[in-house]
Residue, then its C-alpha position, 0 to 999 in steps of 0.5 A: m576249519k572243516r566247515i570253512f573248507l566245505f563252504l569254500f568247496l561249495l563256492l568253488a563248485a558254484t563258480s565253475e558253473s555258468q552264471a546264467q539264471l542261477t536261482r537257488y542259493l546256499v546261505k551260510f551262517k556264522n555260528k549257531g548262536g542263540t540256539p535253544f538246543t544243547i549238546n547235553n539234551p540230544i533227545q530234542y534233535l536225535s531219536q533214541r535209536a540214534i543216541d543209542r548208536r552213538t553210545k554203542y560206537s563211542i561217537a560224541i555228540d558235538s556242535t555239528d549235531l545241533p540244529v541250525t538256529p531257528s531264528y536264523t532260518n526264520q529271518v531268511k525265510n521271511v525275506a520277501n520273494v524267498t522260498l526256503l528249500n533245505i536246511s543242513k546242520w552239518v554245513n550250518a546253512v540253508t538253501i533258498q530259491t529266489t529271482d530277486p537280487n534285493a532279497i540276496t542283498t537283504i540276506n547278506a546284510f544279516p549279522f549272522v550270515q557269513g555269505s551266500i552263493g548261487i548253486g543251482g539254476r531254475f527248475a525245469n518246466p513240468g512236462t519238459v524234463i529230460s532225465k540226465y540219466k536217460n541212457e541208464e534208465s532202460l530197465s523195464m519191469l521184471s516179468t512175473a513168470r516163475t522159474e524152477e525152484i531151488l529147494s535147498d535154500y530158504y528162498n526160491y531164487g531161480s537159476a538166474s537170480f541164484n547166480e547173482i546172489h551167489l557172487h557174495n554167498g548171499e544165500f548162506l546169510h539167508n539160510i542162517g536167518l540173516r535176511g535184513q530183519g531188524m535193520q533199517i536202510a536209508m537210500l539216497d538216490n534219484g528217486f524210486n520210480n513206481y515202487t508202489a505200483p500194484n503190478f510191480d511184483a518186485f516190491d509187493s512184499i515190502n509194500f504189503n508189510n509196510q517196510v518203507l518207513g518214510t520218504w522225502d524228496f529233497v528236490a521237490n520238498n515233498s514226500i513223493v519219491s515214486d514218480d521218477g528215478s529208475h536208478g534208485m528203483s533198480c538199486f532198491s530192487t537189488i536189496a528189497a525185491n522178492i519174486p520167488g523163482q525169479f529174483v530175490g534181493k539181498a535183504p528183503k526183510a529190512n525196513f527202508w527210508l527212501y530219500q531223493t537227493e538228485d535232481n533228474s533234470s539238471e546238474y548243479p552243486i545244490e545236489e551235494f547239499n541235498w545229499a548232506c540233508g538226506a544223510e543228516r535225516a538218516d543219522m537222526i533216525i537210524h540205530a542199526v547199521f545202514l547203507m546209503v546209496t547215492l548217484l553221481s554222474q561220472h563227470r561230477l564224481q571226477i570233479l568232486l574227488q579232486r576237491k579235498e573240501y568235499w571229503y568233509l561231508l564224506q568223513r562226517a557221513i562215514q563217522e556216523i554211518a556203518l557203510l557208504i556206497i557211491l554208485y555212478 
C-alpha cells in the first residue's frame, strides 16, 4: 500500500507540472519477480557495515531492500531511444530519458510495468544554466587570514568561529575527543562546488587525508560533484572545515560520501526520485550514525509536506538513518 501511495504521489506531482516538453519519465514496476537476490543473503546488495547496523538497531531486511529485478531494467534500457538514468529499489522503479513517444508505448506494454509518467523536462543547455539558487549562493571563499588563538580548546577556533560552535557546545565534544573520527556522513545536496580546489583552505585537511570516500551526481550520472552547488559546499564546510584561528567545523575528522541529487537548473519531481536513490546508496554503505542534508526550495517543500504520499520516502529514510536534516 505504501508503494502505491508513493507512485500516486509522483503521479500527482507530475500532473501539477506543465506538460511542455517532458523528456524524463518514471517507470514503475509491478513487482520484483525473477530477482536473483534473496532476503536471506543480504551481503549480495548491502555492505557488511550496513548489515551490522541493521542487526544493532533491529531493522529487518525486507523486500524493499532487494534490488530492482535486473531483467526489468535491462529490457527498459534496451528500448530504442531510451537512456536509463537512475534506479530505486525502495520505489521499485527507474527513471529514463527519451523524446520518443513510441518508446514509452513499448515500455508500458511490458507485462512487468505498472505504468510510467513524465516527471522532468529537458536538461538545460550547457553554458546557459542559471541556478535556481542564485540568490542563496553568494558565499565567497573564506579568507586565509589567521586570527587570535584560543589556547584552552583542542582546536584554535578564533573568536568568530568559536561563537558559532559554542551555540551547541561543540567545543566540549571536541575537547573530550569527539571530532567525527570513525563516523561516515552522507550528504545529499545540490553539489559541493570547488571543494577540491587546492586554494580552498576550508577543505585542505579532508582532501589531504582522503576523507571523502566517494561521490556521485544523480543528475548528470557521473562522479563529479565539485563543479556546481554552493549550497552543498556551504553545508559541507560547517561540518568538515578546518582553518585554524578562523573556522572549524563540527566534525572535521569524519569521512564523507557526497551525493548531488538536486538539479540546479530546474524544478521537477524527478529530484525526489534522485533523493531516494541517494538515500538508498548511503543506506547500502554506511554503518555508523550519519547525517543527510538535502536542499528543497521553499515552494516545493510546502507542496510536498501537504502530500502524505511523500512521507513514505521520509519514513523509510528515517527508519534506516539516525539523523535526517532538510534545509531549504
